[in-house]
C-alpha positions in Angstrom: 1.7 11.8 4.1 2.8 11.1 0.5 6.2 12.6 1.1 6.6 10.6 4.3 5.7 7.3 2.5 8.0 8.1 -0.4 10.8 9.0 2.0 10.6 5.6 3.6 10.6 3.8 0.2 13.5 5.7 -1.3 15.4 5.5 2.0 16.2 1.9 1.2 17.4 2.5 -2.4 21.1 2.3 -3.4 20.8 5.8 -5.0 20.4 9.1 -3.2 16.9 10.6 -3.7 15.8 13.7 -1.8 12.1 14.0 -1.0 10.6 17.3 0.1 7.0 18.4 0.9 5.4 21.7 0.1 1.9 22.9 -0.3 -0.3 25.9 -1.1 -1.0 27.1 2.5 1.2 29.1 4.8 4.4 27.6 6.2 4.8 26.6 9.8 1.7 24.7 10.5 2.0 21.3 12.4 0.5 18.1 11.1 -3.1 17.3 12.0 -3.5 15.0 15.0 -5.3 12.5 12.8 -2.3 12.4 10.4 0.1 11.8 13.3 -2.1 8.9 14.5 -2.5 7.3 11.1 1.1 7.7 10.1 2.3 6.3 13.4 0.6 3.0 12.4 3.1 2.9 9.5 6.0 3.6 11.9 6.4 7.1 10.6 6.7 10.0 13.1 5.6 13.3 11.7 5.5 15.2 15.0 8.3 17.6 14.0 7.0 18.2 10.5 5.8 21.7 9.7 4.1 22.9 6.5 6.2 24.6 3.8 4.7 26.8 1.2 5.5 25.9 -2.4 7.9 28.4 -4.1 9.3 28.9 -7.5 12.8 28.0 -6.2 11.5 24.7 -4.9 9.9 23.8 -8.2 13.0 24.9 -10.2 15.3 22.7 -8.1 13.1 19.6 -8.3 13.7 16.8 -10.8 10.0 15.8 -10.3 7.1 17.7 -8.9 4.1 15.6 -7.7 0.8 17.1 -6.6 -1.9 15.2 -4.9 -4.5 17.2 -6.8 -4.6 18.8 -10.2 -4.6 22.3 -8.6 -1.3 21.5 -6.9 0.3 20.6 -10.2 -1.3 23.7 -11.8 0.2 26.0 -9.1 3.7 24.5 -9.6 3.4 25.1 -13.3 2.2 28.6 -12.8 5.2 29.3 -10.7 7.6 27.7 -13.2 6.0 27.1 -16.6 9.1 25.2 -17.8 8.3 22.5 -15.1 5.4 21.2 -17.2 7.3 18.1 -18.4 8.2 17.1 -14.8 5.1 18.0 -12.9 2.3 15.5 -12.5 -0.3 14.5 -10.0 0.8 11.3 -8.2 -2.2 9.4 -9.7 -1.5 10.7 -13.2 2.1 9.7 -13.1 1.4 6.2 -11.8 -1.4 5.8 -14.4 0.8 6.9 -17.3 3.8 5.0 -16.0 1.8 1.7 -15.6 0.5 2.2 -19.2 4.0 2.8 -20.6 5.8 0.3 -18.4 8.6 0.6 -15.8 11.7 2.6 -16.5 14.1 0.4 -18.4 17.6 -0.2 -16.8 20.0 2.5 -17.7 17.3 5.0 -18.9 17.5 8.3 -17.1 14.5 9.2 -15.0 14.1 12.4 -17.0 14.0 10.4 -20.3 11.4 8.0 -18.8 9.3 11.0 -17.7 9.5 12.5 -21.1 8.2 9.3 -22.6 5.0 9.7 -20.5 4.1 13.1 -22.0 2.6 11.7 -25.3 -0.9 12.9 -25.6 -0.7 15.0 -22.4 -2.4 18.4 -22.7 -2.2 21.3 -20.3 -6.0 21.3 -20.1 -5.7 17.8 -18.4 -4.9 19.8 -15.2 -8.1 21.8 -15.3 -10.8 21.1 -12.9 -10.9 18.2 -10.4 -11.2 14.5 -11.0 -11.0 11.4 -8.8 -8.9 10.0 -11.6 -6.1 12.4 -10.8 -6.9 13.8 -7.3 -6.3 12.2 -4.0 -9.1 13.1 -1.6 -7.9 15.5 1.1 -9.1 14.1 4.5 -8.7 17.5 6.3 -11.8 18.0 8.4 -12.9 14.4 7.9 -13.0 11.4 10.2 -10.1 9.3 11.3 -11.4 6.7 8.8 -10.9 9.3 6.0 -7.3 9.8 7.1 -6.7 6.1 7.1 -8.2 5.7 3.6 -6.0 8.5 2.3 -2.9 7.2 3.9 -3.5 3.7 2.5 -4.2 5.1 -1.0 -1.0 7.2 -0.8 1.1 4.2 0.4 -0.2 2.1 -2.5 0.4 4.9 -5.1 3.9 5.5 -3.7 4.8 1.8 -3.8 3.6 1.5 -7.3 5.5 4.6 -8.3 8.7 3.2 -6.8 8.2 0.0 -8.8 8.0 2.1 -12.0 11.0 4.3 -11.2 13.2 1.6 -9.7 11.9 -1.7 -11.2 15.1 -3.5 -10.4 14.3 -3.1 -6.8 11.6 -5.4 -5.4 10.6 -2.5 -3.2 11.6 -2.3 0.5 8.0 -2.3 1.8 4.8 -4.2 1.1 1.6 -2.2 1.9 -1.9 -3.2 2.8 -4.9 -1.0 3.7 -4.2 -1.6 7.4 -0.6 -0.3 7.1 2.8 -1.7 6.3 3.5 -5.4 6.3 6.9 -6.9 7.2 8.9 -7.8 4.2 
């Protein structure tokens, strides 16, 4: 859901940004029916999406690795230890970015990310925390899926405003789904 939301947001930017999704489970699984239903309310069709297992090659090639839980970020860093400075949970990156302020015009994304590392410790990724982890709705109710989708839409929109502050953002989100902008 996060990658789909981010794909929509970056699709309207003037620069090329590639968004890919990978996880910790086996590749090839379809999206849960609840996810299909919830994301359809945002105008996003995930029927053709299949899970992809996270690999070292994927981490190495990424400019930014975002996990939805601390364990996702830990796994990426275990695969490629040098990815520490560009691997965050989505919530952590948004929190640190909002504290530091949006990326200034002309500053490379990598330089802005590096500025967010101050005070960050590898032990920050140990355990679970609602401060950093997005709740996985798998096995939950449709309302759980809706809540997760809304939280991800909000986080992705805030992240886009930090990375691309000169853009007003192509979409406005509410808990019910996207609003016309």
